[in-house]
C-alpha positions in Angstrom: -0.3 0.2 0.1 3.1 2.2 1.0 5.0 1.5 -2.4 1.6 2.7 -4.1 1.4 5.8 -2.7 4.7 6.8 -3.1 4.9 5.8 -6.9 1.8 8.1 -7.4 3.3 10.8 -5.4 6.5 10.3 -7.7 4.3 10.5 -10.8 2.8 13.8 -9.7 6.6 15.2 -9.0 7.8 14.0 -12.4 4.6 15.7 -13.8 4.8 18.7 -11.8 8.5 19.2 -13.2 7.9 18.4 -16.7 5.1 21.3 -16.9 7.6 23.8 -15.1 10.2 22.6 -17.9 7.1 23.6 -20.4 6.4 26.7 -18.7 10.1 27.5 -18.6 10.6 27.0 -22.3 7.8 29.1 -23.0 8.9 31.8 -21.3 12.4 31.5 -23.0 10.9 31.0 -26.6 8.6 34.2 -25.9 11.8 36.2 -24.2 13.8 34.8 -27.8 11.0 36.2 -29.6 10.8 39.4 -28.3 14.5 40.3 -28.2 14.6 39.4 -31.9 11.7 41.5 -32.5 13.5 44.2 -30.5 16.6 43.8 -32.4 15.1 44.0 -35.8 12.9 46.9 -34.8 15.7 49.1 -33.1 18.2 48.0 -36.5 15.2 48.9 -39.1 14.9 52.2 -36.8 18.7 52.8 -37.0 18.6 52.1 -40.8 15.6 54.3 -41.5 17.7 57.0 -39.7 20.7 56.2 -41.8 18.5 56.6 -44.9 16.9 59.5 -44.0 20.2 61.4 -42.8 21.5 60.0 -46.1 18.8 61.8 -48.4 18.9 65.0 -46.3 22.5 65.3 -46.9 22.0 64.6 -50.9 19.3 67.2 -50.8 21.7 69.7 -49.3 24.3 69.1 -51.8 21.8 69.6 -54.5 20.4 72.6 -53.0 24.2 74.1 -53.1 24.4 73.0 -56.4 21.4 75.0 -57.6 22.1 77.8 -55.5 25.7 78.5 -57.1 24.3 77.6 -60.5 21.7 80.4 -59.9 23.9 83.2 -58.5 26.5 82.5 -60.9 24.0 82.6 -64.3 22.4 85.9 -62.6 25.9 87.2 -61.8 24.8 88.3 -58.3 26.6 90.1 -56.1 25.4 88.3 -53.1 27.1 85.2 -54.4 30.4 84.1 -52.8 31.3 82.8 -55.7 31.4 85.8 -57.8 34.4 87.7 -58.4 35.1 88.6 -61.8 32.4 85.7 -63.2 32.8 87.7 -66.8 35.6 85.5 -66.9 35.1 81.9 -64.8 38.8 80.8 -65.1 39.2 83.5 -62.1 36.7 82.1 -60.0 37.1 81.5 -56.2 38.4 78.5 -54.8 35.2 77.6 -53.1 32.7 78.7 -50.3 30.8 76.9 -47.5 27.2 78.0 -46.5 25.6 76.4 -43.2 22.0 76.7 -42.3 19.4 74.8 -40.4 20.6 75.6 -36.9 24.2 74.2 -38.0 22.7 70.5 -38.6 23.7 71.0 -42.6 25.8 72.8 -45.1 27.2 72.8 -48.1 30.9 73.2 -49.3 31.2 74.4 -53.3 34.7 73.8 -55.1 35.0 74.9 -59.1 37.0 73.0 -61.7 36.9 75.8 -64.5 36.8 74.5 -68.1 37.5 77.6 -69.9 36.4 81.7 -69.4 32.8 80.6 -69.8 32.3 77.0 -68.6 32.6 75.5 -65.1 32.4 72.1 -63.1 30.8 73.2 -60.0 31.0 70.4 -56.9 28.8 70.2 -54.2 29.1 68.4 -51.2 26.4 68.4 -48.6 26.7 67.5 -45.0 23.7 66.6 -42.5 24.2 65.5 -39.1 27.8 63.3 -40.2 26.3 61.7 -43.6 27.5 63.3 -46.3 26.9 62.8 -50.4 28.5 65.0 -53.4 26.8 66.0 -56.6 28.5 67.8 -59.4 27.7 69.9 -62.6 28.8 71.3 -65.7 27.8 74.9 -66.0 28.2 77.3 -68.6 27.3 80.9 -69.1 24.5 81.8 -70.9 24.8 83.2 -74.5 25.4 86.9 -74.8 22.9 89.4 -76.3 23.4 89.7 -79.9 22.8 93.2 -79.7 26.0 93.5 -78.1 27.8 91.4 -80.9 26.7 92.7 -84.3 25.4 95.8 -85.6 22.4 93.7 -87.3 21.4 90.0 -86.6 19.0 88.5 -88.4 17.7 84.7 -89.0 17.2 85.2 -92.8 19.7 86.5 -95.1 19.4 90.0 -94.8 19.2 92.3 -97.8 21.9 95.5 -97.3 22.2 97.5 -100.1 25.8 98.3 -101.4 24.9 102.1 -101.1 24.1 101.5 -97.2 26.1 102.6 -94.7 26.7 99.5 -92.1 29.1 99.6 -89.5 29.8 96.9 -87.5 29.6 93.0 -88.2 26.5 91.3 -89.5 25.6 87.8 -88.9 23.0 85.4 -90.4 21.6 82.4 -89.1 20.5 83.3 -85.7 16.7 81.9 -84.9 16.0 81.5 -81.6 13.0 79.4 -80.6 10.2 80.5 -79.0 10.8 84.1 -80.6 12.8 86.6 -78.4 9.9 89.0 -77.9 7.5 87.8 -75.4 3.5 88.6 -75.5 2.4 91.8 -73.9 0.1 90.8 -71.2 -2.5 93.7 -70.0 -3.5 94.4 -66.7 -7.4 94.7 -65.9 -9.7 95.1 -68.5 -8.3 96.4 -72.0 -11.1 94.3 -74.6 -14.1 96.2 -75.6 -12.2 99.7 -74.2 -12.5 102.5 -73.7 -14.1 101.6 -70.4 -13.3 102.3 -66.9 -9.8 100.6 -66.9 -8.7 101.7 -70.2 -9.6 105.6 -71.2 -8.9 107.5 -74.2 -5.6 109.6 -73.8 -6.3 112.3 -76.9 -3.7 115.3 -76.4 -3.9 115.5 -72.7 -1.1 117.8 -71.3 0.1 115.4 -68.7 -0.2 111.6 -67.9 -1.7 110.3 -64.7 -1.8 106.9 -63.1 -2.7 103.8 -63.4 -1.7 105.0 -67.2 -4.1 102.6 -68.7 -5.0 104.0 -72.3 -7.5 102.6 -74.8 -5.4 104.5 -77.5 -2.8 107.4 -77.3 -2.8 110.6 -79.4 -0.5 112.9 -79.1 -1.2 115.3 -82.1 -0.4 118.5 -81.1 3.4 120.5 -80.5 3.5 120.7 -77.2 5.8 118.6 -74.6 4.8 116.0 -72.1 7.2 115.3 -69.4 7.6 112.4 -66.8 9.8 112.3 -64.0 9.1 109.2 -62.3 9.2 104.9 -63.1 6.2 104.4 -65.0 4.6 101.6 -67.1 2.3 102.7 -69.6 -0.4 100.4 -70.9 -1.8 101.5 -74.4 -4.7 98.7 -75.8 -4.9 99.8 -79.2 -2.7 102.3 -81.2 0.3 104.7 -80.4 0.3 107.7 -82.2 2.2 111.0 -82.3 2.7 113.6 -85.0 3.1 117.3 -85.8 6.1 117.7 -83.5 4.5 116.4 -80.5 7.7 115.6 -77.9 7.8 113.2 -74.9 10.5 113.5 -72.5 11.6 110.9 -70.1 13.4 111.5 -67.0 12.5 108.2 -65.2 12.2 104.5 -66.1 9.3 104.5 -68.3 8.2 101.0 -70.4 5.4 101.8 -72.7 3.4 98.7 -73.7 1.2 98.8 -76.9 -1.2 96.1 -78.2 -1.8 97.7 -81.4 0.6 100.0 -83.5 2.9 102.2 -82.9 3.4 105.0 -85.3 5.5 108.4 -85.3 5.9 110.9 -87.7 6.2 114.8 -88.5 9.3 115.5 -86.4 7.5 114.0 -83.5 10.2 113.3 -80.7 10.9 111.2 -77.5 13.6 112.4 -75.5 15.6 110.2 -72.7 17.2 110.7 -69.9 16.2 108.0 -68.0 15.1 104.7 -69.8 12.6 103.7 -72.6 11.5 100.6 -73.3 8.8 100.1 -76.4 7.1 96.8 -76.5 4.4 96.3 -79.2 2.2 93.6 -80.4 1.7 95.1 -83.8 3.5 96.8 -86.4 6.4 99.7 -85.2 6.8 102.7 -87.5 8.6 106.1 -87.8 8.5 108.5 -90.4 9.0 112.0 -91.7 12.0 112.9 -89.1 10.6 111.2 -86.1 13.4 110.8 -83.4 13.7 108.4 -80.2 16.6 109.1 -78.1 19.0 111.1 -80.3 19.4 114.6 -78.4 22.1 113.5 -76.4 20.8 109.8 -76.3 22.6 106.8 -75.3 22.1 103.5 -76.7 22.2 101.7 -73.8 19.2 103.6 -72.9 16.6 102.5 -75.0 15.3 99.2 -76.1 12.4 98.3 -78.8 10.8 94.7 -78.9 8.3 94.5 -81.4 6.5 91.8 -82.1 5.8 92.5 -85.7 7.9 94.2 -88.4 9.3 97.5 -87.7 9.9 100.7 -90.1 12.3 103.6 -90.5 12.2 105.9 -93.1 11.8 109.3 -94.4 14.7 110.9 -92.2 13.9 109.4 -89.3 16.3 108.6 -86.4 16.6 105.9 -83.6 19.2 105.6 -81.2 19.2 102.2 -78.7 18.7 98.1 -79.0 16.0 96.9 -81.5 14.4 93.3 -81.6 11.5 92.2 -83.9 10.2 88.7 -84.3 9.5 89.7 -87.8 11.4 92.2 -90.3 13.3 95.5 -90.0 13.6 98.0 -92.5 15.6 100.9 -92.7 14.7 103.3 -95.8 15.5 106.7 -97.1 18.0 108.2 -95.0 17.1 106.4 -91.7 19.4 106.2 -89.2 19.8 103.8 -86.6 22.7 104.0 -83.9 22.9 100.5 -81.7 21.9 97.4 -82.8 19.3 95.4 -84.9 18.1 91.7 -83.6 15.3 90.2 -85.7 14.2 87.7 -88.0 14.3 89.2 -91.3 16.6 93.0 -92.2 16.0 95.2 -95.1 18.7 98.1 -94.9 18.0 100.2 -97.8 20.2 102.8 -100.1 21.2 106.4 -98.6 20.4 104.6 -94.8 22.7 104.3 -91.8 23.2 101.5 -89.4 25.8 102.4 -86.2 26.7 99.5 -84.3 26.6 100.4 -80.5 28.1 97.2 -78.3 25.4 98.9 -75.2 22.5 99.1 -77.2 19.4 98.7 -74.8 21.4 97.4 -72.2 20.2 99.8 -69.5 16.7 98.3 -69.8 15.1 96.2 -67.3 13.7 94.0 -70.2 17.0 93.7 -71.9 16.9 89.6 -70.5 14.5 89.2 -73.5 17.5 89.5 -75.9 18.8 86.3 -74.9 16.6 82.7 -75.6 
């Protein structure tokens, strides 16, 4: 009897030990799985952190490259790289910019190829990670007004008895065309209206300088002493020895045609930029920027054809998406850039390298 009870008690103990072992094994397995999961999670988090830091370093490097390219091409005086960027062999050794509370920076170095081409390398650093990007940057083409007296897409017709001083270039056909369309503010369509009134022989011009049509047909002078932009929805006309004196920086945008004749004159003491969507014509001793004028201070941007004839005089840069015609003793001092050019007998075109340069829209001279 005693042996039987002893055997049963031993069996119960063995079962308890086995159960305890199973519990311990289960706990160990759970701990191992938890540890593995924790380790994998930490590894993934660390890997994600490294990936994020590396991505930020790459973005920093690319930002440095874009910054340097922009300030080089725009000749920004605030850019640390601009020392003499007309000749990129003279660029500085490099520079560093730090941002983001000191967490990131880019280091720029240069490897000049020639005076107009340089390889820029940007190394971005972010919280210890580094990435490097490089790009070859070329200076934008120079404005042809500063290179030739006549630049045209089609072969120009220059008469043997025309007086042309300066080089002539053919086959320059930028696409899209250089002169951008004029975009008018307010409501020019259907004028005259409250936005665009009629200007007819008014002695002064008043803000906001919006006109449905502009007709200065009598012999008196209008003077502009400030920086203004004039908007003419339709045609601009000056006649009968009428005159306009510009003492500020003035832009005149014309949605139709421009016509000056009969000794009418524009005197430029500041800068004058003219942009026309239609035809541009000067006749019968019409004059722009001649009386003490500097060719750098006047720029004409014409979407249509341009005609200077019957002793017309123009000093400045002239850009046309169409054809430019000099006829009947007309004289241009500056430069012409157009699709087609016809310089007829007894006319004069004399190159001025600075033609139109002071105009705020001079950038339309390059594609």
